[in-house]
Residue frames as qw, qx, qy, qz and C-alpha x, y, z in Angstrom:
[[0.370, -0.175, -0.882, 0.233, 19.01, 25.72, 19.13],
 [0.419, -0.718, -0.431, -0.349, 15.99, 26.33, 21.32],
 [0.078, -0.643, 0.392, -0.653, 16.62, 28.67, 24.30],
 [0.802, -0.468, 0.162, -0.334, 15.09, 26.20, 26.80],
 [0.953, 0.141, -0.136, 0.230, 17.82, 23.66, 25.63],
 [0.500, 0.543, -0.279, 0.614, 20.69, 26.01, 25.66],
 [0.337, -0.687, 0.265, -0.587, 19.81, 27.44, 29.00],
 [0.925, -0.336, 0.090, -0.151, 19.70, 24.07, 30.59],
 [0.865, 0.244, -0.138, 0.416, 23.00, 23.03, 29.09],
 [0.294, 0.648, -0.260, 0.653, 24.69, 26.23, 30.18],
 [0.557, -0.659, 0.199, -0.465, 23.50, 25.80, 33.78],
 [0.973, -0.222, 0.067, -0.010, 24.84, 22.28, 34.14],
 [0.077, -0.796, 0.593, 0.096, 28.55, 21.06, 34.38],
 [0.345, -0.316, 0.881, 0.067, 28.74, 17.23, 33.82],
 [0.717, 0.349, -0.297, -0.526, 27.97, 15.15, 30.82],
 [0.658, -0.170, 0.732, 0.057, 27.94, 11.35, 30.37],
 [0.437, 0.613, -0.447, -0.483, 29.19, 10.42, 26.89],
 [0.848, 0.026, 0.530, -0.004, 28.99, 7.07, 25.08],
 [0.280, 0.639, -0.590, -0.408, 31.45, 6.04, 22.41],
 [0.964, 0.104, 0.161, -0.184, 31.76, 2.74, 20.53],
 [0.419, -0.552, 0.654, 0.304, 34.73, 0.57, 19.98],
 [0.235, 0.376, -0.701, -0.558, 35.70, -1.24, 16.70],
 [0.076, -0.127, -0.988, -0.038, 33.66, -4.26, 17.63],
 [0.372, -0.496, -0.420, -0.663, 30.45, -2.06, 18.33],
 [0.539, -0.474, -0.618, 0.320, 30.75, -2.40, 22.09],
 [0.098, -0.891, -0.131, -0.424, 29.71, 0.82, 23.92],
 [0.590, -0.191, -0.438, 0.651, 31.82, 2.64, 26.46],
 [0.136, -0.898, -0.298, -0.295, 30.71, 5.51, 28.58],
 [0.515, -0.018, -0.325, 0.793, 32.61, 8.30, 30.32],
 [0.153, -0.918, -0.354, 0.096, 31.69, 11.27, 32.42],
 [0.510, 0.160, 0.021, 0.845, 33.25, 14.74, 32.01],
 [0.012, -0.714, -0.258, 0.651, 32.92, 18.30, 33.03],
 [0.431, 0.419, 0.527, 0.600, 31.99, 20.38, 29.97],
 [0.070, 0.485, 0.061, -0.870, 31.35, 23.89, 28.65],
 [0.459, 0.546, 0.687, 0.136, 28.50, 24.47, 26.18],
 [0.051, -0.222, 0.265, 0.937, 28.68, 26.98, 23.34],
 [0.429, 0.544, 0.634, -0.344, 25.12, 27.79, 22.57],
 [0.301, 0.707, -0.209, -0.605, 25.87, 29.84, 19.51],
 [0.388, 0.462, -0.708, -0.366, 27.40, 27.00, 17.61],
 [0.936, -0.124, -0.012, -0.330, 25.97, 24.00, 19.54],
 [0.607, 0.424, -0.616, 0.270, 29.31, 22.75, 20.75],
 [0.802, -0.592, 0.004, -0.081, 30.21, 20.76, 23.89],
 [0.417, 0.634, -0.566, 0.323, 33.83, 21.18, 25.01],
 [0.857, -0.512, 0.021, -0.056, 35.46, 18.81, 27.47],
 [0.085, 0.770, -0.628, 0.072, 38.94, 18.19, 28.72],
 [0.961, -0.174, 0.213, -0.021, 40.72, 14.72, 28.70],
 [0.381, -0.571, 0.635, 0.354, 44.12, 13.26, 28.22],
 [0.504, 0.522, -0.518, -0.453, 45.11, 12.22, 24.67],
 [0.260, 0.262, -0.929, 0.012, 45.99, 8.71, 25.91],
 [0.507, -0.011, 0.636, -0.582, 42.65, 7.80, 27.66],
 [0.340, 0.178, 0.910, 0.157, 40.63, 4.93, 26.34],
 [0.347, 0.736, 0.533, -0.234, 37.60, 7.03, 25.47],
 [0.130, 0.797, -0.256, -0.532, 39.75, 9.54, 23.43],
 [0.173, -0.254, 0.874, 0.377, 41.49, 6.64, 21.57],
 [0.343, 0.432, 0.833, -0.036, 37.94, 5.36, 20.78],
 [0.243, 0.833, 0.242, -0.434, 36.76, 8.81, 19.69],
 [0.025, -0.616, 0.559, 0.554, 39.69, 9.17, 17.25],
 [0.177, 0.013, 0.941, 0.289, 38.56, 5.81, 15.60],
 [0.087, -0.607, -0.714, -0.338, 34.78, 6.65, 15.57],
 [0.091, 0.092, -0.223, 0.966, 33.92, 10.27, 16.33],
 [0.476, -0.444, -0.444, -0.616, 30.14, 9.64, 16.70],
 [0.072, 0.034, -0.731, 0.678, 28.82, 10.02, 20.33],
 [0.450, -0.626, -0.465, -0.434, 25.60, 9.89, 22.26],
 [0.294, 0.115, -0.589, 0.744, 25.21, 11.33, 25.68],
 [0.372, -0.735, -0.557, -0.108, 23.17, 12.59, 28.58],
 [0.149, 0.283, -0.363, 0.875, 23.14, 15.60, 30.89],
 [0.422, -0.639, -0.643, -0.004, 21.22, 15.69, 34.07],
 [0.199, -0.907, 0.024, -0.371, 20.82, 18.62, 36.51],
 [0.321, 0.435, -0.653, 0.530, 23.76, 19.11, 38.78],
 [0.251, -0.081, 0.704, -0.660, 21.27, 19.00, 41.68],
 [0.267, -0.223, -0.845, -0.407, 18.68, 16.26, 41.10],
 [0.504, -0.057, 0.355, -0.785, 15.10, 16.62, 42.15],
 [0.117, 0.004, 0.988, 0.099, 13.67, 13.12, 42.19],
 [0.351, 0.547, 0.638, -0.412, 10.10, 14.49, 41.74],
 [0.400, 0.791, -0.076, -0.457, 10.95, 16.31, 38.52],
 [0.799, 0.089, 0.441, 0.399, 12.24, 14.46, 35.48],
 [0.207, 0.949, -0.115, -0.210, 14.55, 16.79, 33.74],
 [0.594, -0.403, 0.548, 0.430, 17.56, 16.04, 31.38],
 [0.426, 0.691, -0.359, -0.461, 19.17, 16.01, 27.94],
 [0.814, 0.029, 0.530, 0.235, 19.78, 13.19, 25.59],
 [0.290, 0.828, -0.215, -0.430, 22.02, 14.14, 22.73],
 [0.868, 0.217, 0.306, 0.326, 23.87, 12.82, 19.62],
 [0.127, 0.952, -0.195, -0.201, 26.90, 14.40, 18.02],
 [0.884, 0.292, -0.061, 0.361, 30.46, 14.01, 16.60],
 [0.555, -0.599, 0.128, 0.563, 33.94, 14.87, 17.71],
 [0.441, 0.894, -0.078, -0.021, 35.35, 17.65, 15.57],
 [0.829, 0.125, -0.121, 0.531, 39.00, 17.26, 14.53],
 [0.488, -0.567, -0.138, 0.650, 41.54, 19.56, 16.22],
 [0.279, -0.045, 0.351, 0.893, 42.08, 21.63, 13.01],
 [0.044, 0.675, 0.669, 0.308, 38.39, 22.44, 12.57],
 [0.065, 0.477, -0.025, 0.876, 37.68, 26.25, 12.73],
 [0.594, -0.638, -0.190, -0.452, 34.91, 25.79, 15.44],
 [0.846, -0.321, -0.320, 0.281, 37.56, 24.29, 17.76],
 [0.462, 0.492, -0.185, 0.715, 39.76, 27.33, 17.86],
 [0.235, -0.580, 0.249, -0.739, 38.18, 28.91, 20.98],
 [0.818, -0.291, -0.473, -0.150, 37.56, 25.69, 22.84],
 [0.659, -0.071, -0.475, 0.579, 40.43, 25.91, 25.19],
 [0.041, 0.217, -0.216, 0.951, 39.74, 29.51, 26.17],
 [0.612, -0.393, -0.250, -0.639, 36.04, 28.77, 26.81],
 [0.815, -0.217, -0.533, 0.071, 36.90, 25.85, 28.88],
 [0.486, 0.036, -0.418, 0.767, 39.45, 27.74, 30.93],
 [0.202, -0.390, -0.001, -0.898, 36.99, 30.53, 31.50],
 [0.751, -0.396, -0.225, -0.479, 34.53, 28.17, 33.23],
 [0.923, -0.343, -0.068, 0.159, 37.16, 25.88, 34.88],
 [0.180, 0.877, -0.405, 0.184, 40.26, 28.07, 35.51],
 [0.589, -0.553, 0.586, -0.060, 41.71, 25.35, 37.81],
 [0.925, 0.296, 0.236, 0.023, 41.87, 23.04, 34.74],
 [0.404, 0.844, -0.346, 0.070, 44.97, 24.93, 33.47],
 [0.240, -0.609, 0.738, -0.165, 47.14, 22.89, 35.97],
 [0.794, 0.030, 0.592, -0.136, 45.56, 19.52, 34.94],
 [0.202, -0.267, 0.777, 0.532, 47.08, 17.70, 32.00],
 [0.448, 0.472, 0.759, -0.005, 44.96, 17.08, 28.91],
 [0.049, 0.086, 0.469, 0.878, 43.40, 18.67, 25.81],
 [0.439, 0.368, 0.362, -0.735, 40.12, 20.29, 25.26],
 [0.161, 0.145, 0.875, 0.434, 38.02, 18.37, 22.78],
 [0.366, 0.235, 0.062, -0.898, 34.88, 19.53, 20.96],
 [0.253, 0.293, 0.916, 0.100, 31.73, 17.74, 20.21],
 [0.275, -0.019, -0.298, -0.914, 29.33, 19.20, 17.62],
 [0.350, 0.239, 0.796, -0.432, 25.88, 18.47, 18.92],
 [0.126, 0.038, -0.639, -0.757, 23.59, 17.45, 16.23],
 [0.521, -0.408, -0.617, -0.426, 20.48, 16.20, 17.96],
 [0.026, -0.137, 0.636, -0.759, 18.91, 17.04, 21.34],
 [0.498, -0.541, -0.595, -0.324, 15.87, 15.68, 23.28],
 [0.026, 0.258, -0.498, 0.828, 15.23, 17.75, 26.33],
 [0.459, -0.502, -0.713, -0.169, 12.79, 16.29, 28.80],
 [0.029, 0.209, -0.357, 0.910, 11.41, 18.77, 31.32],
 [0.381, -0.535, -0.732, -0.182, 8.54, 17.81, 33.65],
 [0.205, -0.131, -0.446, 0.861, 8.82, 20.83, 35.87],
 [0.358, 0.174, 0.077, -0.914, 5.68, 22.37, 34.38],
 [0.826, 0.191, -0.100, -0.520, 4.11, 19.57, 32.36],
 [0.715, -0.290, 0.634, 0.040, 4.82, 15.92, 33.01],
 [0.733, 0.200, 0.578, 0.298, 6.76, 14.27, 30.09],
 [0.309, 0.920, -0.019, -0.241, 7.24, 17.64, 28.21],
 [0.752, -0.059, 0.419, 0.505, 9.82, 16.95, 25.45],
 [0.284, 0.886, -0.129, -0.342, 11.64, 19.53, 23.25],
 [0.840, 0.119, 0.369, 0.380, 13.42, 18.24, 20.26],
 [0.170, 0.874, -0.264, -0.372, 16.22, 19.97, 18.28],
 [0.845, 0.095, 0.423, 0.313, 17.93, 18.58, 15.27],
 [0.206, -0.593, 0.338, 0.701, 20.87, 20.42, 13.44],
 [0.239, 0.128, 0.787, 0.554, 19.99, 18.72, 10.08],
 [0.116, 0.759, 0.638, 0.060, 16.46, 20.22, 10.17],
 [0.169, -0.849, -0.053, 0.497, 17.99, 23.64, 10.79],
 [0.305, -0.435, 0.534, 0.658, 20.31, 23.40, 7.83],
 [0.402, 0.434, 0.763, 0.258, 17.71, 22.64, 5.19]]
């Protein structure tokens, strides 16, 4: 993944994620996350019985956004992404809980599980130097 994208994602802490129910109706939720730049994974913590986790179990495909933790209304900057929830037994999920606790140690006392989204597509808009500058990354293009 391009370093401009990974650097931005590692600096931020909150993502907005959209899932879809069985009828095709979207549902969005916000969460604190940790980003694994090496594997392109986004880890978040949530309870197993939440509505969005139940939806994710039925349809693991997601889309989402990440904005800067501190907004500057004069500079357009943010991420749009697509990905999929990895199953708990997937090898890339093994270190998710440890990574999440490292960034958010207080989460140890909060109920829930750490879930992992494999990010497959990113569009990073960054107008801090050039208005409308977009950087695109696509996992499928990297695996060819």
